N, C-alpha and C positions, 0 to 999 in steps of 0.2 A: 808288492808284487807288481811287475809290469804288465800292461795290457797286452802288448804285442812284441813278440820276437821273431827274428828271422834267421835263417841259416841259408847261405847260398852255397852252391857246388854243382858239380855236373853229375854225380852219382852214378857213374859208369862202371859197375851198378853200386847201388846202395850196399854198404858193408857194415859190419859191426861197430867200427868206431864212429860211423855216421849216426847210427842209432844212439849211442853212447851220448854224442853231442846234442842230439834232438832231446833225449831225456833230460840233459843237463839244463837245456834252454826252457823246456817245458816246466821244469821245477821253478824256474824264476819268472815264468810269463803265464798270462791266462791262456793266450792263444799263440800257436806256432805257425810261422809261414815258411814253407820249405821252398826256395826259389831255385829253379833248375837253370842253370847257366848252359850255354851252347845248346839252347832249345832246338835248333835245326842248323842245317849245315851253313846256312848264310850267316849265322851268328858266331862263326869260327874265325880267329885271326891269330896270327903269330904274336906271341908275347915274349919280350926279351927276358922275363923271369920264369918262363916256363916253356921247355922246348918242344913239349908233345901235346899240350891240351888242345891244339887246333887240328890235329892230324885225324884222318878217318879211323885209323886203328885204335885211337884212344877214345873214340865216339862211336862205339858199334850200336849202342841202344838208342832208338828214337826217343823223343819226349814222351810219347804216349806210353811206351814200354817202360820208361823210367818212373812215370807217374804211377803206373799200375803196381812197380815193384815197391815204391815209397808208400803207397796207400796200404798195401797188405802188411808191410813192415811197421808202420805207424799204427794201424788198427791192432795189430797183435800185441804191440806195446801199451795198449790201452789209451793211445792218444787220438784215435779216429775222430772224435767229436770235438777235439781241440786243435785241428790243424787244417791249413789250406795249402795246396800244391800249386804253383805258379810258374809259368816260364819267366826266364829273366835273363835277358839279352845283354851281357856286359858290354857290347860294343855300342849300345844306345842309351846312355845314361839319361838322355832326355826324356825317356818313357818309363823309367824306373818306377815313379811314384804312380804310374797306372796299374802297376801290379803289386808293389809293395808300399804302402803309405809311409810318408816321411817319418811319421811318429813311431814307426816300428823301430825297435832297438836291434842292430844288427850284431850277431856273434860270429866271430871267425877264429876258427883254430888255425894257428900259423905254425906249420912245420918247416916252411921255406919262404924265400923271398917272394914267391908268387902270392901266397896268402896274404903277407904283409902288404903287398902292392895292392891287393883286392881290398883290403881293409882301408887303405888310404884313399882309393877312389871312392869308396862308400861314404867315408867320412867327408871327403871334399864335395860329394853331391848332397851333404846336410844330414845324413844319418848319423845318429848316435851310435858308437861302435865299441863293443868290448872285444880285445884280442885275447884269446886263450892260447898261452904258449903251448906248443905240443913238442914232444921229444922226437927229434927225427929218427932216433934209433929204434923207437917203438912204433912208427908210423905203419899203418897197414895200407898197402898200395893197392888202389884199385886195378893197376896194370898187372899185378900178380894174380889177383883174381881172375881178370880177363884172360891171362896166360894159362891159368888152370882149367877154366871154362873150355878153352880152345884146345888144350892138350891132354885133356882128361885127367888132370891132377885133382887134388883135394880142395876144392873151392867152397864147399857146402859149409865147412867149418868156419870160414870167414864172414859168411853173410847171416842176416837174421833168419831164423828157421823158417818163418812164414813166406819168405821169398824163394825158397828152394824149389817148390813146384813151379812157380812161375818161370823162374830161370830155366829149369828143365824144358818147360814147354817153349821156350824162346830159342832152344839150340836147334840148329839144322838137322 
């Protein structure tokens, strides 16, 4: 069993496929680090392999709100005592090890070129990386969850049950 495993993502918002990945990593590691990318508006930039990840529409939740959602989801999954949530600005690799130690094993589920690019960046920075291939046809898109939140659709079935009251409270 590895000591430390890490999953990076925007988690805008955390959804069931994120939780599935956290549980997979937790089964292989003693401690899980959830590294929240785009932690603030200054950490966003256009990426050639992802047309939307920098836009305000794709980042409606603050770091604080996402940390709350992640905390309740992970605690409800029984991982509360085995996880740490940190900000992780992908635009500043020179500070990554201040938030995620280099000995942490990075896990990236790759559905698209963006995730493969991110995995390459992490590896180039000296992290050991496991890429888990994801089937694009089965990917749960946080954009769809956000659209349902905005338009009154069925978003609750796509997110961890523990996050439902928090997401309801965050709605205007």
